[in-house]
C-alpha positions in Angstrom: 27.8 -21.3 -10.8 27.1 -23.2 -13.9 29.8 -24.7 -16.1 30.6 -21.3 -17.8 31.2 -19.7 -14.5 28.2 -17.4 -14.7 25.1 -17.2 -12.5 21.8 -18.7 -13.6 19.9 -15.5 -12.6 20.3 -12.0 -11.3 17.3 -10.6 -9.6 17.1 -6.8 -9.2 14.9 -5.6 -6.4 14.5 -7.1 -2.9 10.9 -6.3 -2.1 8.4 -9.1 -1.5 8.3 -10.2 -5.2 12.0 -9.8 -5.8 13.0 -11.7 -2.7 10.5 -14.4 -3.4 11.8 -14.7 -6.9 15.4 -15.1 -5.7 14.5 -17.6 -3.0 12.3 -19.6 -5.4 15.1 -19.8 -8.0 17.6 -20.9 -5.4 15.2 -23.5 -4.1 15.0 -24.9 -7.6 18.7 -25.4 -7.6 19.8 -22.4 -9.6 22.7 -20.0 -8.7 21.2 -16.7 -8.0 22.3 -13.1 -7.0 20.0 -10.5 -5.6 20.7 -6.8 -6.1 19.0 -4.3 -3.8 19.7 -0.6 -3.3 18.8 -0.4 0.4 19.0 -2.9 3.3 15.4 -3.6 4.5 14.6 -2.6 8.0 14.1 -5.6 10.4 10.5 -6.2 11.2 9.6 -5.2 14.8 6.4 -6.4 16.6 6.0 -3.1 18.4 5.7 -1.2 15.1 2.8 -1.7 12.7 3.6 -1.4 9.1 1.1 0.9 7.3 1.6 -1.1 4.1 -0.5 -4.2 4.4 -1.8 -6.8 1.9 -4.9 -9.0 1.6 -2.8 -12.1 1.0 -4.4 -14.9 -1.2 -4.3 -18.6 -0.4 -2.3 -19.5 -3.5 0.5 -17.2 -2.5 0.5 -18.4 1.1 1.0 -21.9 -0.4 3.9 -20.5 -2.5 5.6 -19.1 0.6 5.0 -22.3 2.5 6.7 -24.2 -0.3 9.6 -21.8 0.0 9.8 -22.4 3.7 8.8 -19.0 5.1 5.1 -18.9 5.6 5.3 -20.6 9.0 7.5 -17.8 10.2 5.2 -15.2 8.9 2.1 -16.8 10.4 3.8 -17.3 13.7 4.7 -13.6 13.8 1.6 -11.7 13.1 -1.1 -12.3 10.5 -4.9 -11.7 10.6 -7.1 -14.3 8.9 -10.2 -12.8 7.3 -13.3 -14.9 7.1 -15.7 -12.5 5.5 -16.0 -9.7 3.0 -18.8 -7.1 2.7 -18.9 -4.7 -0.3 -21.7 -2.2 -0.8 -22.5 1.1 -2.6 -23.3 4.3 -0.8 -25.9 5.0 -3.5 -28.0 2.0 -2.3 -28.7 -1.6 -3.3 -28.0 -4.9 -1.6 -24.4 -5.7 -0.5 -22.1 -8.2 -2.0 -21.0 -10.6 0.8 -18.5 -13.4 0.9 -18.4 -15.8 3.9 -15.7 -18.5 4.5 -18.1 -20.9 6.0 -20.5 -20.7 3.1 -17.6 -21.3 0.7 -16.3 -24.3 2.8 -13.0 -22.6 3.6 -11.3 -21.9 7.0 -10.5 -18.4 5.8 -10.6 -16.3 2.7 -7.1 -15.0 3.1 -4.8 -13.2 5.5 -3.9 -9.5 6.2 -0.1 -9.4 6.3 2.4 -6.5 6.7 4.8 -5.8 3.9 7.7 -5.4 6.3 7.1 -8.8 7.8 7.0 -10.6 4.5 10.2 -8.9 3.4 11.9 -9.8 6.7 10.9 -13.4 6.5 12.1 -13.8 2.9 15.4 -12.0 3.5 16.1 -14.2 6.6 15.9 -17.3 4.3 18.1 -16.0 1.5 21.6 -16.7 2.9 20.9 -20.3 3.8 19.4 -20.9 0.4 22.7 -19.8 -1.2 21.5 -16.5 -2.7 24.4 -14.0 -3.2 23.4 -10.6 -1.8 24.6 -7.4 -3.3 23.2 -4.7 -1.0 23.5 -1.8 -1.0 24.0 -1.8 -4.8 22.3 -0.2 -7.8 22.2 -1.4 -11.4 23.8 1.0 -13.8 24.4 -0.9 -17.1 22.9 -3.8 -19.0 24.2 -5.8 -21.9 22.8 -9.0 -23.3 23.2 -11.3 -26.3 22.0 -14.8 -27.2 24.2 -16.4 -24.5 23.4 -14.3 -21.5 23.2 -10.9 -19.7 25.8 -8.7 -18.0 24.5 -6.5 -15.3 26.8 -3.7 -14.2 26.6 -2.3 -10.6 27.5 1.1 -9.2 30.5 -0.4 -7.4 32.0 -1.5 -10.7 31.1 -5.2 -10.4 29.6 -6.9 -13.4 27.3 -9.9 -12.8 27.0 -12.4 -15.7 23.9 -14.6 -15.8 21.6 -16.6 -18.1 18.7 -14.5 -17.0 18.0 -11.1 -15.4 14.8 -10.5 -13.5 13.5 -6.9 -12.9 11.6 -6.8 -9.6 12.7 -3.2 -8.8 9.3 -1.6 -8.7 7.3 0.8 -10.8 10.3 3.0 -11.5 12.4 0.0 -12.5 16.0 0.8 -13.6 16.4 -2.6 -15.2 13.2 -2.2 -17.2 14.5 1.2 -18.5 17.9 -0.3 -19.4 16.1 -3.1 -21.2 14.2 -0.4 -23.2 10.8 -1.6 -22.3 8.2 1.1 -22.2 5.6 1.2 -19.3 3.0 3.9 -20.0 1.4 5.4 -16.9 -2.3 6.2 -16.3 -2.6 8.6 -13.4 -5.9 8.3 -11.5 -5.3 11.7 -9.8 -6.2 10.0 -6.6 -4.3 9.0 -3.5 -4.7 6.1 -1.1 -4.9 7.3 2.5 -3.9 4.6 5.0 -3.9 4.4 8.8 -4.7 2.0 11.6 -7.9 2.6 13.4 -10.1 1.1 16.1 -13.8 0.6 15.2 -16.6 1.0 17.7 -18.4 -2.0 16.4 -16.5 -5.3 16.0 -15.1 -6.0 12.5 -16.0 -9.7 12.8 -12.8 -10.8 11.1 -14.2 -9.3 7.8 -13.0 -6.9 5.2 -15.4 -4.0 4.6 -15.5 -1.9 1.5 -17.9 0.9 0.6 -18.0 2.7 -2.8 -18.4 6.4 -2.6 -18.5 9.0 -5.5 -15.0 10.1 -4.5 -13.6 6.5 -4.4 -13.9 3.4 -2.3 -13.0 3.2 1.4 -12.0 -0.1 2.9 -11.2 -1.5 6.3 -9.1 -4.7 6.7 -9.1 -6.5 10.1 -5.7 -6.5 11.8 -4.1 -8.7 14.4 -4.4 -6.9 17.8 -1.5 -8.9 19.4 -3.8 -9.9 22.3 -4.7 -6.3 23.3 -8.0 -6.7 25.2 -9.1 -3.2 24.4 -8.5 -3.6 20.7 -9.5 -7.2 20.3 -11.8 -7.6 17.3 -11.8 -3.8 16.6 -8.3 -3.0 15.2 -8.2 -2.5 11.4 -6.2 -0.9 8.6 -8.0 1.5 6.3 -7.3 2.3 2.7 -9.3 5.3 1.5 -9.2 6.3 -2.2 -9.7 10.0 -2.5 -9.0 12.8 -5.0 -5.6 14.3 -4.4 -6.8 17.6 -2.8 -9.3 15.8 -0.6 -6.7 13.3 0.6 -4.4 16.2 1.6 -7.2 17.9 3.4 -7.9 14.7 5.5 -4.2 14.2 6.1 -4.0 17.6 7.6 -7.4 17.5 9.4 -7.6 17.4 13.2 -7.9 13.9 14.5 -11.5 14.3 15.8 -12.6 15.6 12.4 -10.9 12.9 10.5 -12.5 10.2 12.7 -16.0 11.8 12.2 -15.6 11.9 8.4 -14.2 8.3 8.3 -17.3 7.1 10.3 -19.6 8.9 7.8 -17.7 7.4 4.9 -18.6 3.9 6.1 -22.2 5.1 6.6 -22.0 4.4 10.3 -21.8 0.7 9.6 -18.9 0.2 12.0 -19.8 2.9 14.5 -17.2 5.5 15.4 -13.5 5.3 14.7 -10.5 6.1 16.8 -7.2 6.7 15.1 -4.4 4.3 16.2 -1.5 5.5 14.1 -0.2 8.3 11.9 -1.8 8.9 8.6 -0.1 8.5 5.2 -1.1 8.7 1.5 0.4 7.4 -1.7 -0.4 8.3 -5.3 -2.5 5.9 -7.3 -1.8 5.0 -10.9 -2.0 2.1 -13.4 1.2 1.2 -15.2 1.6 -1.7 -17.5 4.9 -2.6 -19.2 4.3 -3.1 -23.0 5.9 -6.6 -22.6 7.2 -8.7 -19.8 10.3 -10.0 -21.5 13.0 -8.5 -23.7 15.7 -11.0 -24.7 16.8 -12.5 -21.4 15.3 -9.9 -19.1 12.0 -10.7 -17.4 9.7 -8.3 -15.6 7.8 -9.3 -12.4 5.7 -7.5 -9.8 5.4 -3.7 -10.0 8.2 -3.5 -12.6 5.7 -5.1 -14.9 2.3 -4.0 -13.6 1.2 -1.3 -11.1 -2.5 -1.7 -10.2 -5.2 0.2 -8.3 -5.3 -1.1 -4.7 -9.1 -1.6 -5.0 -9.0 -5.3 -4.6 -5.6 -5.6 -2.9 -4.4 -7.7 -5.7 -1.1 -6.0 -6.6 1.3 -8.2 -4.6 -0.9 -11.3 -5.3 -0.4 -10.8 -9.1 3.3 -10.2 -8.6 3.7 -13.5 -6.7 1.7 -15.2 -9.4 4.4 -14.1 -11.8 6.8 -16.0 -9.6 4.7 -19.1 -9.4 4.3 -19.1 -13.2 8.1 -18.7 -13.5 8.6 -21.7 -11.2 6.2 -23.8 -13.3 8.1 -22.8 -16.5 11.5 -23.7 -14.9 10.2 -27.1 -13.7 8.8 -27.9 -17.2 12.1 -27.0 -18.8 14.1 -29.1 -16.3 11.8 -32.0 -16.7 12.2 -31.9 -20.5 15.9 -31.2 -20.4 15.3 -27.9 -22.1 16.9 -24.5 -21.8 15.3 -22.4 -19.1 16.1 -19.3 -21.1 15.0 -20.4 -24.5 13.3 -17.5 -26.3 10.1 -19.5 -27.1 9.7 -20.6 -23.4 10.2 -17.1 -22.1 7.8 -15.6 -24.6 5.1 -18.1 -23.6 5.5 -17.2 -19.9 5.5 -13.4 -20.7 2.3 -13.6 -22.9 0.4 -15.6 -20.3 1.4 -13.3 -17.4 0.9 -10.1 -19.2 -2.6 -11.2 -20.3 -3.6 -12.0 -16.7 -2.0 -8.8 -15.3 -3.4 -6.5 -17.9 -6.9 -8.0 -17.4 -6.6 -7.4 -13.6 -5.2 -3.9 -13.9 -7.9 -2.7 -16.4 -10.7 -4.5 -14.5 -9.8 -2.8 -11.2 -9.5 0.5 -12.9 -12.8 0.1 -14.6 -14.5 -0.8 -11.3 -13.0 2.2 -9.6 -14.2 4.4 -12.5 -17.8 3.1 -12.5 -18.3 3.2 -8.8 -16.3 6.4 -8.1 -18.8 8.9 -9.8 -22.3 10.2 -9.3 -23.5 10.0 -12.9 -27.1 8.9 -13.0 -27.0 5.7 -15.0 -24.0 4.1 -13.2 -25.5 5.1 -9.9 -28.8 3.4 -10.7 -27.2 0.2 -12.0 -24.1 -0.5 -9.8 -25.9 -1.2 -6.4 -28.3 -3.5 -8.2 -25.4 -5.3 -9.9 -23.7 -5.9 -6.5 -26.9 -7.2 -5.0 -27.6 -9.5 -8.0 -24.1 -11.0 -7.7 -24.6 -11.6 -4.0 -27.8 -13.6 -4.7 -26.0 -16.0 -7.1 -23.8 -18.5 -5.1 -22.1 -20.0 -8.2 -21.0 -16.5 -9.2 -19.8 -15.7 -5.7 -17.8 -18.9 -5.6 -16.3 -18.1 -9.1 -15.3 -14.6 -8.0 -13.7 -15.8 -4.9 -11.8 -18.6 -6.6 -10.4 -16.1 -9.1 -9.3 -13.8 -6.2 -7.8 -16.8 -4.4 -5.8 -17.8 -7.4 -7.5 -21.1 -7.8 
């Protein structure tokens, strides 16, 4: 506690971004409480989490600084060393290669459940006060701090409140921050599959008129039959088409998936159940209101096209850490309105650019209109023949 007996920060939401926020604040010497409605399920090796991320190097570095990346890496991650993107309408592919870029890998494929488990395991020793299960019901704030009321009657007083409770954020609603939704009328179909041809530790993405289909290489846990062939797919489809493929017999689904990749990876064999989630873009009109800050999906929900949602969320956390360190070095107030406003402007600009860019790419490539069809394959091929542009694109995706 600080001198007034209040917390420095209350974080609402215990997913990857929320737990990372709480752990980061505690590592910076602040007194922190984390509020989460449901206790996360422990990660189990024998169960593959259908929700996976293409994790960027800058965020792996953040988790290493927080003392949890080693645990994640030792458990189960898949480095990916290449990326191939091409259009079904033709044209040359866009390819990234770690060796050509002078990197050991481009990033890692990581399960959501594993990240949450590693972060939660670190919270008690860091001194984070856990309120779980608990829900936020009330919010009051003034120039001196915030008061967050929970459903058990407890009121938490703090200098800051951080909303990390997802796209349907209760804290964002209580702070009266609007977050308009753009519905893509698409769903992301996910599953684990085995490919006939080896994936070569690369991510594969093909643009189709109905939406992109992607395969992310996945750690096979030493299974000799799956070695170099196990992957996680994310297939963007119109809602009715997604439902049809969810319900399709396995053999039919596998045939259509192979055709969607143009036979590039041979046949596919389903290795898990199938699931689908709705796709939308949602951007909060601002990322700060008084002493309430928004991070992660509470601030920005993005199309999964480039797998950048969680990466942008953790960059909110990194930027918040930089702001805190700057304030502490200068002896300033970490919650000064001017400092919070600068953080919010910078983060919303970056997040809005990413969200609109991914949506625009999806729109341009997910149609069969004549002009976009003629131009987009050539654009990919042209980018692939320009090494400086390739390096710039990768550095942006890697957070460098």
